[in-house]
C-alpha positions as CSV (number, residue, x, y, z in Angstrom):
1,X,-25.6,8.4,14.8
2,X,-25.2,11.4,17.0
3,X,-25.6,14.9,15.5
4,X,-21.9,15.7,15.9
5,X,-20.7,12.6,14.1
6,X,-23.3,13.1,11.3
7,X,-22.1,16.7,10.7
8,X,-18.5,15.6,10.6
9,X,-19.2,12.8,8.1
10,X,-21.2,15.2,5.9
11,X,-18.3,17.8,6.0
12,X,-15.8,15.1,5.0
13,X,-17.9,13.8,2.1
14,X,-18.6,17.4,0.9
15,X,-15.0,18.5,1.1
16,X,-13.3,19.1,-2.2
17,X,-10.6,16.6,-3.1
18,X,-7.2,18.3,-3.0
19,X,-3.7,17.1,-3.6
20,X,-1.3,17.4,-0.7
21,X,1.6,19.6,-1.8
22,X,2.4,20.7,1.8
23,X,4.9,17.8,2.3
24,X,6.7,18.4,-1.0
25,X,5.8,15.1,-2.5
26,X,7.9,14.7,-5.7
27,X,5.6,12.1,-7.3
28,X,2.6,14.5,-7.0
29,X,4.6,17.2,-8.7
30,X,5.6,14.9,-11.6
31,X,2.1,13.6,-12.0
32,X,0.7,17.2,-12.0
33,X,2.8,18.1,-15.0
34,X,2.3,14.8,-16.9
35,X,0.6,15.3,-20.3
36,X,1.1,11.8,-21.8
37,X,-1.2,9.0,-22.5
38,X,-3.1,7.9,-19.3
39,X,-4.1,4.5,-20.4
40,X,-2.2,1.3,-20.7
41,X,-2.4,-2.0,-22.6
42,X,-2.9,-5.4,-21.2
43,X,0.7,-6.3,-22.1
44,X,2.0,-3.2,-20.2
45,X,-0.1,-4.2,-17.2
46,X,1.2,-7.8,-17.3
47,X,4.8,-6.6,-17.5
48,X,4.3,-4.2,-14.5
49,X,2.6,-6.9,-12.5
50,X,5.5,-9.3,-13.3
51,X,8.1,-6.7,-12.1
52,X,6.2,-6.1,-8.9
53,X,5.9,-9.8,-8.2
54,X,9.6,-10.4,-8.7
55,X,10.4,-7.5,-6.3
56,X,7.8,-8.5,-3.6
57,X,7.8,-12.3,-3.6
58,X,11.4,-12.8,-2.2
59,X,10.6,-10.4,0.6
60,X,7.3,-12.0,1.4
61,X,8.8,-15.5,1.3
62,X,11.7,-14.5,3.5
63,X,9.2,-12.9,6.0
64,X,7.1,-16.1,6.0
65,X,10.2,-18.2,6.6
66,X,11.3,-16.1,9.5
67,X,7.8,-16.2,11.0
68,X,7.7,-20.0,10.7
69,X,11.2,-20.3,12.2
70,X,10.1,-18.0,15.1
71,X,7.0,-20.0,15.8
72,X,8.9,-23.3,15.7
73,X,11.5,-22.0,18.1
74,X,8.8,-20.7,20.5
75,X,7.1,-24.2,20.5
76,X,10.5,-25.8,21.2
77,X,11.1,-23.4,24.1
78,X,7.7,-24.2,25.6
79,X,8.2,-28.0,25.2
80,X,11.4,-27.9,27.2
81,X,9.8,-26.3,30.2
């Protein structure tokens, strides 16, 4: 590794970890003031995972279906040439 790249990598690794408040991120502000319990149970994790699955799976399935449809239409177009 060149001397310049090595110095840059070392500077990044040694840099203190800071929270970006420049962009006025509301979530960072809320988490900064949170004093509650920071652990969760297996049941809470399972419940959250289930909610995320129900939100993401329809979008993922629709995207997959559209991609399949697009690929099938392209193959039809090529076969008619």
